[in-house]
N, C-alpha and C positions, 0 to 999 in steps of 0.2 A: 503494499499499501503505500501512496506517496505520501509524501510530509502534507500536502495541502489536503489530502481527503480525510474528512471526517471518519473516526470510526462508527461501525455498523452500530446501529440501536438494536435492543432484543427484536423487536417487531421487524426492521428492516432484513436482520438475518434469518427469522423465519420466514420471510417473504423469499431470500435466496434458496433456502431448505427446499420450499416448495416449488421453487423453480427447477430444481437439482433433481425433485421426485424422493427428496428425503423426507418430505412432510407430507401428510395425508389427513384430511379430513371431509367427512361426508358432506356432498353437496348441500342438501336441503339444511344441515348443521351450519355449512358457511353462510348459506342465504340468510337464515335466521340471524345468526350472528352479524351479518350486514347489515340486516335492516333495523338490529338493536343499536349499532352503531351511528345508522341514519338518525333514530330516534334522541339517542345521547348527544350527537352534533348539533343538532338544533336547538336541544336545552342547553350545551355549553354556549353557544353562538348568541343566545339569547340573554345566558346571564352576563355575556362579556359586553354586550351592548349595553347593558343596563349599568355596568362597572363603569363605563365608559360616561355615562351621564351623572353618577355619584361624582364626578370630578367638580361638575358644575353647580356646587350647592351654597346656598346664602343663608342667611337667617342666622349668623353667629354675631353681629353686630359690629359696631365701628370700632371697639375697644381692640388694642393689640392683641390680648389673649384670645379673644375670640375670633379674630383674623388668623391666628397662629394654629389653632384648633381647627378652623377650617382648612388651611392647607396640610395639617397632618393626615385627616380624612381625605382629603383630596388626592394626596400623595399614594396614601392605601389603594386609590381605587385604580390611579392611571400615573405612570410615571417615577414613582417611588421605588424603594428597594421591595420585592417581593412583593408587587403591587398585583391587586387582582386582575386586571388585564393579562399581564404577563403570563399569571399562574393558568388562568383558561387558556392562553392561548397552547401552553404546553401542553394541557390537557387534551385540547382540540388536534394539537399536532400527532399524539400519540394516538389517540383514537382513528385518525385520518390512516397513519401508517397500521392499525389492527385492520382496518376495512380494507386496505390492500391484499392484505394475506387472505383476508376471506374470499375475496373477490376470485382471487386465482383459481378456487377450487370450484366454483360454478360457473365461472367464466370459461374454465377449460372442458368442462363438463359437456357444456352448450355448444363448444367448437367441436368436441370429438363427437358429439350427436349429430350436428349438421355434417360433418363428414363421412360420418358413417351414413346419413340419409343419402347423401351425394352417391356414395359408393353403391348403395343398394339401388338407386334410381339408373347409374350408369349399368349396373349388371343386368338387372329389368329389360334395357332398352337393347339387349343383343339379341 
């Protein structure tokens, strides 16, 4: 691996294993897992959008202490160390990597089914 390449994540390594035929998952189970990923991704993205909105809060008054508290909460939502938006994005990234792995199993099965159907049609036309 070149120095500029990042090491594979756990889910990326599972995707490679699936591509190499070292990992198998029942296509129906893979489709169910992928669907669960879709649902979870929707929830994570919705939560991320709400977290962005939390950075635009007011009502803490004009005193320095109120403004300082507002900034602390805004930074926890967006831009600060370990902020909610970045944490949610890291979860989104992992779920998307999971979904890539799951999709390999039912996409590959669909491709094999299509190929087999084409071969059967070709044999039938002879």
